Structure formats: structure tokens, C-alpha cells
PANU-842933 format. One record per residue (C-alpha): residue number from 0; x, y, z. Coordinates in nm, 3 decimals, padded with zeros to 5 digits, m for minus. Each point is the difference from the previous one (the first is absolute). Layout:
<atoms>
ATOM   num      east     north        up
ATOM   NUM         X         Y         Z
...
</atoms>
This chain:
<atoms>
ATOM   num      east     north        up
ATOM     0    14.258   m01.267    00.356
ATOM     1    00.097    00.356   m00.206
ATOM     2    00.408   m00.055    00.013
ATOM     3   m00.073   m00.372   m00.158
ATOM     4   m00.208    00.242   m00.301
ATOM     5    00.308    00.218    00.067
ATOM     6    00.170   m00.234   m00.108
ATOM     7   m00.131   m00.169   m00.244
ATOM     8   m00.007    00.294   m00.218
ATOM     9    00.333    00.080    00.132
ATOM    10    00.136   m00.331   m00.209
ATOM    11   m00.252    00.068   m00.240
ATOM    12    00.257    00.038   m00.282
ATOM    13    00.163   m00.397    00.061
ATOM    14   m00.323   m00.138    00.062
ATOM    15   m00.087    00.083   m00.370
ATOM    16    00.296   m00.041   m00.130
ATOM    17    00.025   m00.348    00.097
ATOM    18   m00.362   m00.097   m00.125
ATOM    19    00.109    00.117   m00.289
ATOM    20    00.404   m00.176   m00.010
ATOM    21   m00.269   m00.333    00.052
ATOM    22   m00.226    00.043   m00.297
ATOM    23    00.263    00.109   m00.210
ATOM    24    00.200   m00.261    00.087
ATOM    25   m00.203   m00.348    00.022
ATOM    26   m00.107    00.069   m00.373
ATOM    27    00.355    00.177   m00.116
ATOM    28    00.167   m00.386   m00.213
ATOM    29   m00.384   m00.013   m00.073
ATOM    30   m00.154    00.033   m00.404
ATOM    31   m00.340    00.019    00.173
ATOM    32    00.058    00.208    00.305
ATOM    33   m00.286    00.143    00.165
ATOM    34   m00.284   m00.290   m00.215
ATOM    35    00.128   m00.192    00.287
ATOM    36   m00.190    00.079    00.182
ATOM    37   m00.323   m00.038   m00.215
ATOM    38    00.089   m00.273   m00.147
ATOM    39    00.067   m00.271    00.344
ATOM    40   m00.341    00.100    00.117
ATOM    41   m00.236    00.017   m00.269
ATOM    42    00.144   m00.353   m00.061
ATOM    43   m00.116   m00.114    00.338
ATOM    44   m00.315    00.132   m00.034
ATOM    45   m00.006   m00.146   m00.394
ATOM    46    00.072   m00.375    00.094
ATOM    47   m00.256    00.041    00.319
ATOM    48   m00.260    00.160   m00.212
ATOM    49    00.041   m00.297   m00.231
ATOM    50    00.048   m00.275    00.218
ATOM    51   m00.307    00.153    00.306
ATOM    52   m00.280    00.241   m00.264
ATOM    53   m00.193   m00.290   m00.099
ATOM    54   m00.067   m00.183    00.369
ATOM    55    00.043    00.319    00.187
ATOM    56   m00.219    00.244   m00.244
ATOM    57   m00.320   m00.154    00.182
ATOM    58    00.117    00.066    00.330
ATOM    59    00.000    00.341   m00.020
ATOM    60   m00.318    00.102    00.272
ATOM    61   m00.152    00.287   m00.121
ATOM    62    00.183    00.085   m00.374
ATOM    63   m00.046   m00.044   m00.336
ATOM    64    00.222    00.137   m00.219
ATOM    65    00.244   m00.229   m00.289
ATOM    66    00.261    00.168    00.199
ATOM    67   m00.151   m00.003    00.308
ATOM    68    00.354   m00.304    00.145
ATOM    69    00.191    00.116   m00.184
ATOM    70   m00.043    00.348    00.247
ATOM    71    00.013   m00.223    00.295
ATOM    72    00.253   m00.115   m00.098
ATOM    73    00.249    00.268   m00.058
ATOM    74   m00.096    00.214    00.323
ATOM    75    00.107   m00.248    00.177
ATOM    76    00.286   m00.171   m00.180
ATOM    77    00.178    00.364   m00.033
ATOM    78   m00.060    00.143    00.373
ATOM    79    00.115   m00.363    00.140
ATOM    80    00.325    00.109   m00.201
ATOM    81    00.049    00.334    00.112
ATOM    82   m00.060   m00.127    00.334
ATOM    83    00.283   m00.330   m00.051
ATOM    84    00.225    00.269   m00.130
ATOM    85   m00.032    00.245    00.285
ATOM    86    00.024   m00.287    00.262
ATOM    87    00.320   m00.158   m00.200
ATOM    88    00.220    00.272   m00.067
ATOM    89   m00.060    00.116    00.345
ATOM    90    00.138   m00.343    00.260
ATOM    91    00.240    00.036   m00.267
ATOM    92    00.104    00.381   m00.027
ATOM    93    00.290    00.023    00.332
ATOM    94    00.167   m00.309   m00.140
ATOM    95   m00.035    00.185   m00.408
ATOM    96    00.161    00.337    00.197
ATOM    97    00.240   m00.173    00.198
ATOM    98    00.241    00.232   m00.114
ATOM    99   m00.131    00.316   m00.030
ATOM   100   m00.122   m00.012    00.334
ATOM   101    00.355   m00.148    00.152
ATOM   102    00.159    00.366   m00.221
ATOM   103   m00.248    00.241    00.056
ATOM   104   m00.217    00.184    00.250
ATOM   105   m00.321    00.049   m00.136
ATOM   106   m00.410   m00.033    00.094
ATOM   107   m00.015   m00.399    00.073
ATOM   108   m00.344    00.036   m00.072
ATOM   109    00.065    00.149   m00.405
ATOM   110    00.027   m00.355   m00.071
ATOM   111   m00.409   m00.167    00.024
ATOM   112   m00.023    00.352   m00.146
ATOM   113    00.168   m00.091   m00.297
ATOM   114   m00.081   m00.351   m00.032
ATOM   115   m00.392    00.121    00.003
ATOM   116    00.089    00.277   m00.312
ATOM   117    00.164   m00.237   m00.181
ATOM   118   m00.278   m00.287    00.050
ATOM   119   m00.313    00.368   m00.067
ATOM   120    00.186    00.018   m00.343
ATOM   121   m00.002   m00.337   m00.115
ATOM   122   m00.351    00.000    00.059
ATOM   123   m00.144    00.310   m00.090
ATOM   124    00.129   m00.116   m00.366
ATOM   125   m00.195   m00.374    00.032
ATOM   126   m00.322    00.199    00.179
ATOM   127   m00.044    00.252   m00.277
ATOM   128    00.053   m00.197   m00.280
ATOM   129   m00.344   m00.210    00.279
ATOM   130   m00.199    00.332   m00.065
ATOM   131    00.044    00.039   m00.328
ATOM   132   m00.106   m00.351   m00.093
ATOM   133   m00.240    00.039    00.264
ATOM   134   m00.147    00.382   m00.171
ATOM   135    00.050   m00.200   m00.340
ATOM   136   m00.224   m00.273    00.082
ATOM   137   m00.260    00.144    00.121
ATOM   138    00.066   m00.073    00.325
ATOM   139    00.145    00.335    00.172
ATOM   140   m00.177    00.001    00.339
ATOM   141   m00.119    00.406    00.049
ATOM   142    00.095    00.184    00.344
ATOM   143    00.053   m00.373    00.182
ATOM   144    00.345   m00.017   m00.125
ATOM   145    00.074    00.223    00.271
ATOM   146   m00.004   m00.200    00.236
ATOM   147    00.285   m00.143   m00.043
ATOM   148    00.267    00.213    00.081
ATOM   149   m00.121    00.011    00.329
ATOM   150    00.086   m00.394   m00.031
ATOM   151    00.256    00.072   m00.131
ATOM   152    00.147    00.154    00.218
ATOM   153   m00.123   m00.245    00.249
ATOM   154    00.200   m00.306   m00.207
ATOM   155    00.330    00.148    00.005
ATOM   156   m00.101    00.097    00.353
ATOM   157    00.001   m00.346    00.129
ATOM   158    00.258   m00.129   m00.333
ATOM   159    00.304    00.296    00.220
ATOM   160   m00.092   m00.125    00.342
ATOM   161    00.067   m00.374   m00.126
ATOM   162    00.256    00.059   m00.220
ATOM   163    00.222    00.229    00.279
ATOM   164   m00.035   m00.302    00.302
ATOM   165    00.072   m00.274   m00.261
ATOM   166    00.298    00.197   m00.115
ATOM   167    00.149    00.072    00.410
ATOM   168   m00.083   m00.361    00.082
ATOM   169    00.159   m00.073   m00.418
ATOM   170    00.374    00.193    00.136
ATOM   171    00.037   m00.228    00.279
ATOM   172   m00.225   m00.392   m00.135
ATOM   173    00.106   m00.005   m00.370
ATOM   174   m00.252   m00.336   m00.034
ATOM   175   m00.321    00.276    00.103
ATOM   176    00.054    00.110   m00.413
ATOM   177   m00.051   m00.358   m00.101
ATOM   178   m00.235   m00.076    00.236
ATOM   179   m00.229    00.308   m00.103
ATOM   180    00.092   m00.040   m00.394
ATOM   181   m00.159   m00.429    00.108
ATOM   182   m00.356    00.167    00.144
ATOM   183   m00.053    00.275   m00.249
ATOM   184   m00.093   m00.277   m00.247
ATOM   185   m00.269   m00.155    00.329
ATOM   186   m00.075    00.363    00.063
ATOM   187   m00.108    00.050   m00.353
ATOM   188   m00.247   m00.259   m00.017
ATOM   189   m00.110    00.018    00.255
ATOM   190   m00.115    00.401   m00.043
ATOM   191   m00.335   m00.055   m00.283
ATOM   192    00.231    00.160   m00.218
ATOM   193   m00.050   m00.302   m00.302
ATOM   194   m00.354   m00.014    00.145
ATOM   195   m00.283    00.206    00.200
ATOM   196   m00.031   m00.159    00.359
ATOM   197   m00.396   m00.040   m00.079
ATOM   198    00.107   m00.369   m00.167
ATOM   199    00.182   m00.147    00.337
ATOM   200   m00.159   m00.208    00.251
ATOM   201   m00.218    00.174    00.256
ATOM   202    00.291   m00.129    00.260
ATOM   203    00.318    00.148   m00.154
ATOM   204   m00.104    00.267   m00.018
ATOM   205    00.085    00.208    00.317
ATOM   206    00.324   m00.108   m00.019
ATOM   207   m00.003    00.155   m00.372
ATOM   208   m00.144    00.289    00.141
ATOM   209    00.273    00.042    00.297
ATOM   210    00.281    00.019   m00.293
ATOM   211    00.029    00.426    00.009
ATOM   212    00.075   m00.028   m00.356
ATOM   213   m00.364   m00.194   m00.061
ATOM   214   m00.159    00.401    00.104
ATOM   215    00.184    00.179   m00.269
ATOM   216    00.056   m00.184   m00.281
ATOM   217   m00.425   m00.024    00.055
ATOM   218   m00.025    00.363    00.028
ATOM   219    00.204    00.043   m00.355
ATOM   220   m00.224   m00.276   m00.164
ATOM   221   m00.275    00.152    00.108
ATOM   222    00.080    00.326   m00.181
ATOM   223    00.074   m00.076   m00.254
ATOM   224   m00.110   m00.354   m00.070
ATOM   225   m00.338    00.083    00.184
ATOM   226   m00.009    00.381   m00.064
ATOM   227   m00.143    00.040    00.367
ATOM   228    00.211    00.237    00.306
ATOM   229    00.175   m00.268    00.223
ATOM   230   m00.145   m00.124    00.361
ATOM   231    00.292    00.249    00.183
ATOM   232   m00.162   m00.198    00.348
ATOM   233    00.172   m00.311   m00.219
ATOM   234    00.360    00.157   m00.011
ATOM   235    00.059    00.134    00.381
ATOM   236    00.090   m00.355    00.121
ATOM   237    00.298    00.085   m00.273
ATOM   238    00.096    00.365    00.083
ATOM   239    00.004   m00.068    00.409
ATOM   240    00.249   m00.273   m00.161
ATOM   241    00.196    00.189   m00.223
ATOM   242    00.001    00.292    00.244
ATOM   243    00.168   m00.240    00.289
ATOM   244    00.268   m00.127   m00.226
ATOM   245    00.106    00.319   m00.139
ATOM   246    00.040    00.029    00.407
ATOM   247    00.160   m00.227    00.071
ATOM   248    00.261   m00.020   m00.302
ATOM   249    00.091    00.390    00.057
ATOM   250    00.074   m00.191    00.337
ATOM   251    00.193   m00.302   m00.082
ATOM   252    00.208    00.247   m00.214
ATOM   253    00.063    00.210    00.257
ATOM   254    00.043   m00.248    00.238
ATOM   255    00.317   m00.175   m00.225
ATOM   256    00.095    00.265   m00.219
ATOM   257    00.414   m00.007    00.139
ATOM   258   m00.045   m00.364    00.015
ATOM   259   m00.087   m00.078   m00.386
ATOM   260    00.233    00.215   m00.109
ATOM   261    00.224   m00.212    00.140
ATOM   262   m00.150   m00.340   m00.067
ATOM   263   m00.001    00.119   m00.386
</atoms>
């Protein structure tokens, strides 16, 4: 572990430079620049709020606020977007950096670090606005907001582990990326992001709770919509899965590193 940390520290310039270059290149020829990071998720939230607000407002148990559903929706949609970005970028990170992998010797573990930092930079912009909205509207959860930090760490761990596994598989089987893009659409609607799990039939509820993102999104919604501490016991299965995926991703990468370069 110490060797890994030393390698990462030694290549910190490479990591930070990669993040900076990608952020600048993304908006180089755009008139609105980084504002698109705000416009895209806000447009989604506005659409969902307009369509579902009146239907769902009375369906949120224990929440009585004018902005109840908007906060519930933001807590789910924004954090789900971060998860999707990390996993999506993770599954293509080896293919996208094929030239670097072939020509330059550097710690390959820096690639998921670059993916996470880029995603976190985009997320920080939008989530900062969300926090400002909570303060202005008088719905800031107070000290409970600190609970979002371990939940965020768990979410990143799950996304990185899954992204690394898919990234290795995608090098050898390019259909993996196409299939997972379709699977994500089903996964979104099978996760209580735009609806509370309490409105579902009891026969479906156990299957929804088998979804590892259900507990993660539910924790965020408990913090920001209900202003309550999340139920940590529900997050343990997801934490175990996240640790397993991270170890599996590292194992697959180490085992197939040489073959991956040839395949790329």
C-alpha cells in the first residue's frame, strides 16, 4: 500500500495535469463553458419536478415542505449522476487511454484516480448550487449533512470498483460497454430516485432493496429530504460489495495488464 501511495504521489503532476486538460478541452469551444455542468442536470430536475411534483408530493412520508419533492429529487438525481459518470468513464478508461498505455510507463492506478477527480469536479459545481438552494430555502439539514461524506466515499468506492471490472472486460469484449449503457437505464428506474420505495407493492420491495444503490440513494434522501441520519446498517451490504468489486477490479487488471496492452 505504501508503494502504491508513493507512486501516486510521485505522479501527482500527471494526475492533476490530466484533470486540468480534460476540463479545459471539454469546454474549449463552448460559449457557456462549465455552465453546461449546471444546465444539464438542472434541466432534468425541472422536467421531473414539473411532471412528478404534484403526484409525488403527498407520497413522501414524514416530509412536509414546499420544496420536499424537489429536494428529494435533487438528492437522488445529482448523486446518481455522479455514480453513472464514474462507472461510465471507468468502463472506457483503458480504451480512451490506449496510446498512453502503449507508449508511456506510469502507474496504471492513476487512471481511475483521474476519472474520479474529473467526476468530482463536475459534481462539486452542481452540488454546491444544491447546497446553496438548501440554505436559501431554509431547508439546510444542519450537522446531519456531515453524514453525506461517508456515504459519498462508499458510493465512489462502489463506482470505481464496478468501473474497473467493466473497464477490463470492455477491452476484450467491446459489447460490455454497449450492454451496460442499456442496463443503466433499467437500473435507474429500479432505484428509488424519482419515487419513494414506500409506494411500491410489498411483493416488489425485497427486490428493490437487493439493489446496492437503493441504500446509497436512500441515505442521501434521508439526509437532505428528511434531515435525518441514515440507517447505517442498510449500507453494510453495499460496503462489502464495493470492497469486493475494488479487489476484483485490481485483480483483473494485474492479471490481464500485458494482454490488455496487446489488445488495445
